[in-house]
C-alpha positions in Angstrom: -17.8 12.1 -5.8 -18.3 13.7 -2.4 -15.6 14.4 0.2 -16.5 15.3 3.8 -14.1 16.1 6.6 -15.0 15.6 10.3 -12.9 16.1 13.4 -11.7 12.5 13.3 -11.8 11.4 9.6 -12.3 12.2 6.0 -15.3 10.5 4.3 -15.2 9.8 0.6 -18.3 8.8 -1.3 -17.9 7.3 -4.8 -20.5 6.2 -7.3 -21.2 2.5 -7.4 -20.1 2.1 -11.0 -16.4 3.0 -10.3 -13.6 0.6 -11.5 -13.0 -1.7 -8.5 -9.4 -2.5 -9.5 -8.4 1.2 -9.6 -10.3 1.7 -6.4 -8.4 -1.1 -4.7 -5.1 0.3 -5.8 -6.1 3.7 -4.4 -7.2 2.0 -1.1 -3.9 0.2 -0.9 -2.0 3.5 -1.4 -4.1 5.2 1.3 -3.4 2.3 3.7 0.3 2.7 3.0 0.1 6.5 3.7 -1.8 5.8 6.9 0.7 3.2 8.1 3.7 5.4 7.3 2.3 8.8 8.3 4.3 9.1 11.5 7.4 7.2 10.3 10.8 8.9 10.6 12.4 6.3 8.3 14.2 7.6 5.2 13.7 6.2 1.7 17.1 4.5 1.7 16.2 2.4 4.8 12.8 1.5 3.2 14.5 0.4 0.0 17.0 -1.7 1.9 14.1 -3.4 3.8 12.2 -4.0 0.6 15.2 -5.6 -1.1 15.8 -7.8 1.9 12.2 -8.9 2.0 12.2 -9.7 -1.8 15.5 -11.7 -1.4 14.1 -13.7 1.5 10.9 -14.4 -0.4 12.7 -15.5 -3.5 15.0 -17.8 -1.6 12.0 -19.5 0.0 9.9 -19.7 -3.2 12.3 -20.0 -6.1 11.9 -23.8 -6.2 8.3 -23.2 -7.3 9.5 -21.4 -10.5 12.9 -23.0 -11.3 13.2 -26.7 -11.5 
């Protein structure tokens, strides 16, 4: 693995034989960190939004699972 920092970005080089599922999970986490880097929202607000989103999704899709 090689990590290189420039003025504008950090470059990460990984071997081609790395586990792609683990790599995708890491990329998803890094995207989350990038998206929330400048957020002033507290964890309580984030949890509330997540619960509202899950409830709305379940209301819309529960017919697919419960008949």
